[in-house]
N, C-alpha and C positions, 0 to 999 in steps of 0.2 A: 402742424401744431404738435406739441409734445404730448406724451401720455398724460391723461387727466388724473394724475395722482398728486395729491397735496401732501407735502412732507408734514410729519407730525408736529414740527415746531412752527409751522406756518398757519396763519389765519386763512381759511379757505376762501372767504369773500375777497380778501385783499389779494390773495394769490391769483384767483381767477380774473379779477378786475385788472391787475397789472399785466396779465397774459393778453387780455384783450387790447390794452393800450399798445403793447409791444407789437402785436399782430397788425393793428391798424397802421402803426408807423412804418413797419416793414413793407406792408402792402402799398402804402402811399409812395414809397420809393421805387415801386415797380417790381418788387419781388413776387413771384407766384407762391401762394400759400397752399400747402397740402393740409386740409383740415378734416380729419376723420372723426371728429367728436360725435357727430350724429350717428355714426356707425358703431362706436365703441363704448359709449357711456350709457348709464341708466338714467332714469327720470331726474335724479338728484344732480346729475352732471358728473358723477364719479365714474371712473373707468370700470367696466364690467370685469369680474374675476377672470373670464376667459382670456382677457388681454393684459393680465397682470402677472408679475412674478410674485408668488406668495412670500418669499423671503426678502424681497426688495420693495420698499415702500415708495419708491420714486419711479423706477423704470418700467417700461412695458415689456410684455413677453414676446416670444418668437412670433406668436400669432399676430401681435400688433405690428411688429417689424415687417412681416409678410404683407400686411395690408398697405403699409407705407410703400414698400417696393412695388407692389402691384399698381398702386395709384401713380407712382412715378413712371412706370412702364406705359401705362395708358396715356400719359401726357407726353410720351416720346423721349423720355430721358434714359 
């Protein structure tokens, strides 16, 4: 799953709901999903600052990327 950062011009509820629909459809087609949300978000579902780039409102930080790579390695990729 992508970094949990909602662009300023988006509605957070719609953004998250659409993300869930896309995830479910991708998984239904047999793709393996790397979902780090439980490890990188706060109680509100927003990405914690440690995993964000302060000057970029959409992408994750190097720390987020490292978690993705570590998870992929655990899965044998």
